[in-house]
C-alpha positions in Angstrom: -70.5 -16.5 -51.2 -68.2 -13.5 -50.6 -67.8 -10.7 -53.0 -64.3 -11.8 -54.1 -65.4 -15.4 -54.7 -68.5 -14.2 -56.6 -66.4 -12.0 -58.8 -64.0 -14.9 -59.6 -66.8 -17.3 -60.5 -68.5 -14.6 -62.7 -65.2 -13.9 -64.4 -64.5 -17.6 -65.0 -68.0 -18.2 -66.4 -67.8 -15.2 -68.7 -64.4 -16.3 -70.0 -65.6 -19.8 -70.7 -68.6 -18.6 -72.7 -66.6 -16.1 -74.8 -66.3 -17.3 -78.4 -62.8 -18.1 -79.4 -60.8 -20.6 -81.5 -59.0 -23.1 -79.3 -55.5 -24.0 -80.5 -54.4 -27.6 -80.5 -52.2 -28.6 -77.6 -49.5 -29.5 -80.1 -49.4 -25.9 -81.2 -48.5 -24.7 -77.7 -45.9 -27.4 -77.3 -44.4 -26.1 -80.6 -44.2 -22.6 -79.0 -42.5 -24.1 -76.0 -40.1 -26.0 -78.3 -40.9 -29.4 -76.9 -40.0 -31.9 -79.6 -42.2 -34.9 -80.5 -40.0 -37.6 -78.8 -40.1 -35.7 -75.5 -43.9 -35.3 -75.7 -44.2 -39.1 -75.4 -42.1 -38.9 -72.2 -44.3 -36.1 -70.9 -47.5 -38.2 -71.3 -46.0 -41.1 -69.3 -45.3 -38.9 -66.3 -41.9 -37.2 -66.7 -41.4 -33.5 -65.8 -39.8 -32.1 -68.9 -37.6 -29.0 -69.3 -37.9 -26.7 -72.3 -35.6 -23.9 -73.3 -36.0 -20.3 -72.0 -33.6 -17.6 -73.0 -32.0 -15.3 -70.4 -31.7 -11.6 -71.3 -29.0 -10.4 -68.9 -26.3 -11.6 -66.6 -28.7 -11.0 -63.7 -31.3 -13.5 -64.9 -32.2 -17.0 -64.0 -34.9 -18.6 -66.2 -36.3 -22.1 -66.5 -39.2 -23.8 -68.3 -40.9 -27.0 -67.1 -43.9 -29.0 -68.2 -46.0 -31.8 -66.7 -48.9 -34.0 -67.8 -52.0 -34.5 -65.6 -54.8 -37.0 -65.9 -57.3 -34.3 -65.1 -59.7 -32.2 -67.3 -58.6 -28.7 -68.3 -61.6 -27.1 -66.6 -60.5 -28.5 -63.2 -57.0 -27.2 -63.7 -58.3 -23.8 -64.8 -60.4 -23.6 -61.6 -57.4 -24.4 -59.5 -55.4 -21.6 -61.2 -58.3 -19.1 -61.0 -59.0 -19.7 -57.3 -55.5 -18.7 -56.2 -54.3 -22.1 -55.1 -50.7 -21.6 -56.4 -50.3 -18.9 -53.8 -52.3 -20.5 -51.0 -50.4 -23.8 -51.3 -46.9 -22.3 -51.7 -45.1 -23.6 -48.6 -42.3 -21.0 -49.1 -44.8 -18.3 -48.1 -45.3 -17.8 -44.4 -47.9 -15.1 -44.6 -49.9 -13.4 -47.4 -52.8 -11.2 -48.0 -54.9 -9.9 -50.9 -54.9 -6.1 -51.2 -57.9 -4.1 -52.4 -58.0 -1.0 -54.5 -55.3 1.7 -53.9 -56.9 3.5 -51.0 -55.7 4.3 -47.5 -52.3 5.1 -46.1 -51.9 2.5 -43.4 -48.9 0.1 -43.6 -49.4 -3.3 -45.2 -51.1 -5.7 -42.8 -49.4 -8.6 -41.3 -48.1 -9.9 -38.1 -45.3 -8.1 -36.2 -41.7 -9.2 -36.2 -41.1 -12.4 -34.4 -38.1 -13.5 -32.3 -35.0 -13.7 -34.6 -36.3 -11.0 -37.0 -35.8 -7.9 -34.9 -32.3 -7.4 -36.2 -33.9 -6.7 -39.5 -35.4 -3.5 -38.0 -32.0 -2.3 -37.0 -30.6 -3.1 -40.4 -33.4 -1.1 -42.0 -32.5 1.9 -39.9 -29.0 1.7 -41.2 -30.0 1.0 -44.8 -27.8 2.6 -47.5 -27.4 2.2 -51.3 -26.4 -1.3 -52.1 -27.9 -4.8 -52.4 -28.8 -5.6 -48.8 -32.2 -4.0 -49.3 -34.1 -3.0 -52.4 -34.9 0.6 -51.7 -35.1 3.8 -53.6 -33.2 6.9 -52.6 -36.4 8.5 -51.2 -37.1 5.3 -49.2 -33.6 5.3 -47.7 -34.0 9.0 -46.8 -37.3 8.2 -45.0 -35.6 5.5 -42.9 -32.6 7.7 -42.1 -34.9 10.4 -40.9 -36.5 7.9 -38.5 -33.0 6.8 -37.4 -32.0 10.4 -36.7 -35.1 10.8 -34.5 -34.5 7.6 -32.7 -32.4 7.2 -29.6 -32.0 3.5 -29.9 -33.7 0.7 -31.9 -33.7 -1.4 -28.6 -36.1 1.0 -26.9 -39.6 -0.5 -26.3 -41.8 -0.6 -29.5 -39.0 0.8 -31.7 -38.5 -2.3 -33.8 -42.2 -2.5 -34.5 -42.2 1.2 -35.5 -39.4 0.7 -37.9 -41.1 -2.3 -39.4 -44.4 -0.4 -39.7 -42.5 2.4 -41.5 -41.1 -0.1 -44.0 -44.5 -1.6 -44.6 -45.8 1.9 -45.1 -43.2 2.4 -47.9 -44.4 -0.8 -49.5 -48.0 0.4 -49.3 -46.9 3.4 -51.3 -45.1 1.2 -53.9 -48.3 -0.9 -54.3 -50.4 2.2 -54.8 -48.0 3.7 -57.3 -48.0 0.5 -59.3 -51.8 0.1 -59.2 -52.2 3.6 -60.5 -49.2 3.9 -62.9 -48.0 0.4 -63.7 -44.4 -0.2 -64.6 -43.7 3.4 -65.2 -44.4 4.2 -61.6 -41.8 1.7 -60.1 -39.0 3.5 -58.3 -35.5 2.0 -59.1 -33.4 0.4 -56.4 -30.4 2.5 -55.4 -27.1 0.7 -55.5 -23.6 1.7 -54.3 -21.4 3.9 -56.5 -24.4 5.8 -57.8 -25.8 2.8 -59.7 -29.4 1.6 -59.8 -31.3 -1.5 -60.6 -34.5 -0.8 -62.6 -37.3 -3.3 -61.8 -39.5 -1.9 -64.6 -36.9 -2.5 -67.3 -36.4 -6.1 -66.1 -40.2 -6.8 -66.1 -40.6 -5.3 -69.5 -38.0 -7.7 -70.9 -39.8 -10.6 -69.2 -43.0 -9.8 -71.1 -41.7 -11.7 -74.1 -42.4 -15.0 -72.3 -46.2 -14.6 -72.9 -45.6 -15.0 -76.6 -45.4 -18.8 -76.0 -48.7 -19.3 -74.2 -50.9 -19.5 -77.3 -54.1 -17.6 -78.1 -54.0 -15.2 -75.2 -50.4 -14.2 -75.7 -51.0 -10.9 -77.6 -53.7 -9.7 -75.1 -51.6 -10.6 -72.1 -48.6 -8.9 -73.6 -50.6 -5.7 -74.0 -51.8 -6.0 -70.4 -48.4 -6.5 -68.9 -46.9 -3.7 -70.9 -49.6 -1.1 -70.4 -51.3 -2.0 -67.1 -53.4 -0.3 -65.8 -54.4 1.3 -69.1 -54.9 -2.1 -70.8 -56.9 -4.9 -69.2 -59.3 -7.3 -70.7 -62.7 -8.1 -69.0 -61.7 -11.8 -69.4 -58.8 -11.3 -67.1 -58.8 -11.5 -63.3 -56.4 -9.3 -61.3 -55.4 -9.6 -57.7 -52.6 -7.9 -55.7 -50.9 -9.7 -52.9 -48.3 -8.9 -50.2 -46.3 -11.9 -49.3 -43.8 -12.8 -46.6 -41.1 -15.4 -47.0 -37.9 -16.2 -45.2 -35.0 -15.9 -47.6 -31.4 -16.4 -46.6 -32.6 -16.5 -42.9 -34.1 -13.1 -43.2 -37.8 -11.9 -43.4 -38.6 -10.9 -47.0 -41.6 -9.0 -48.0 -42.7 -8.8 -51.7 -45.6 -7.4 -53.7 -47.3 -9.5 -56.4 -49.6 -8.7 -59.2 -51.5 -11.8 -60.2 -53.2 -12.0 -63.6 -55.4 -15.0 -64.7 -56.8 -15.6 -68.1 -59.0 -18.7 -67.4 -60.0 -19.6 -70.9 -61.5 -20.8 -73.1 -58.6 -22.8 -74.5 -55.3 -22.6 -72.6 -55.7 -21.2 -69.0 -52.9 -18.8 -68.1 -51.8 -17.6 -64.6 -49.1 -14.9 -64.3 -47.3 -13.9 -61.1 -45.5 -10.6 -61.5 -43.3 -9.8 -58.5 -42.9 -6.0 -59.0 -41.2 -5.5 -55.6 -39.0 -7.8 -53.6 -37.4 -6.8 -50.3 -33.9 -8.3 -50.8 -31.9 -11.1 -52.5 -33.5 -10.8 -55.9 -34.9 -7.9 -57.8 -38.0 -9.0 -59.7 -39.7 -12.2 -60.8 -42.3 -13.4 -63.2 -43.8 -16.9 -63.3 -46.2 -17.9 -66.1 -48.2 -21.0 -65.5 -50.3 -22.3 -68.3 -52.6 -25.3 -68.9 -54.1 -26.7 -72.1 -56.0 -29.9 -73.0 -53.8 -32.6 -74.5 -54.8 -36.1 -75.4 -56.9 -37.4 -72.5 -55.6 -35.0 -69.9 -54.0 -31.6 -69.4 -50.4 -30.3 -69.8 -49.4 -27.7 -67.3 -46.2 -25.7 -68.0 -44.3 -23.0 -66.1 -41.9 -20.4 -67.4 -40.1 -18.8 -64.5 -37.8 -15.8 -64.7 -36.0 -14.1 -61.8 -33.4 -11.4 -61.6 -30.8 -11.0 -58.9 -27.7 -8.9 -58.5 -26.1 -11.6 -56.3 -24.9 -13.6 -59.4 -23.0 -10.6 -60.9 -19.2 -10.4 -60.9 -16.6 -13.2 -60.7 -18.1 -16.6 -61.3 -21.2 -15.3 -62.9 -21.8 -18.4 -65.0 -21.3 -20.8 -62.1 -23.5 -18.7 -59.8 -26.2 -18.6 -62.4 -26.0 -22.4 -63.0 -26.4 -23.1 -59.3 -29.3 -20.5 -59.0 -31.0 -21.9 -62.1 -30.8 -25.4 -60.6 -32.4 -24.2 -57.4 -35.2 -22.4 -59.3 -35.8 -25.6 -61.4 -36.1 -27.7 -58.2 -38.7 -25.2 -56.7 -40.7 -25.1 -59.9 -40.6 -28.9 -60.2 -42.0 -29.2 -56.6 -44.8 -26.8 -57.5 -45.8 -28.7 -60.7 -45.7 -32.0 -58.9 -47.8 -30.5 -56.1 -50.4 -29.5 -58.7 -50.5 -33.0 -60.1 -50.8 -34.5 -56.7 -53.7 -32.2 -55.8 -55.7 -32.6 -59.0 -55.2 -36.3 -59.6 -56.0 -37.6 -56.1 -58.9 -40.1 -56.1 -62.1 -38.5 -55.1 -63.6 -39.9 -51.9 -67.2 -41.3 -52.4 -69.9 -39.2 -50.8 -71.7 -40.6 -47.8 -75.2 -41.8 -48.4 
């Protein structure tokens, strides 16, 4: 067993043996504002929506819940082992990052055919919404551009991409050492900024609906790295997706509180390359009747819905987010309720 796997098992065991009062599943459903008549629909297999408030014109937020004929312990192990990330088919590449040491760029494969234009666009980066970059990061890329004869020269696209991944390494280290207060704002046109730290602070309110672990998780999210419970597991990921036909790198802080009682898995996207600004997904699980309820509160921020047609844009975006979260929850149910094959004699 590797060091990472051993630490996860140890953390899960310690969490399960810690004395704590387990709230009834109905209490968590009350916090999620799922009325009694809808709870009956939940148990017969429907994926239910519950209300989630949006705090700004940039935000898209949805809440969904599903019932599984599986024990809570099995669902908690699924969340603790990182399966939500590993089984996410929107992610083309990912890696787990260790402690904030070293200055090398983030690992990952080089640009593939069709992505090299992104390197040229990075060299021409300027304040705006095409890239989420700070003023200092834009200055670094411009300095590289000024020293470059042409992005088409051999190896140049890879050098630009490595420079960008180096900037993301610096962002990761800053967050690991200083939390939200160390996040550099994104520079926008006209002298404006988008502050990812402010957006993520507002999103913390969603943990108040997870039950017993809510206050402790709120403190962790607000004061990380100063506040962290030994019952919590922390991992840092880099992820690559393809968003709007462009490569998109993001940085993720994963926090898992595996129990006893409700198990909670938090994804905090504290950096996203483009198209949206930040994201937070809280996935929780608690015992209910003869199975487990899994719920997901998802909140993302994007400047692309601002301006004329804001309400319509947000309605469309909210629907797309709801579809993605529904697929994820149905994927969890399919994985955990599949009949177990009998062992060979």
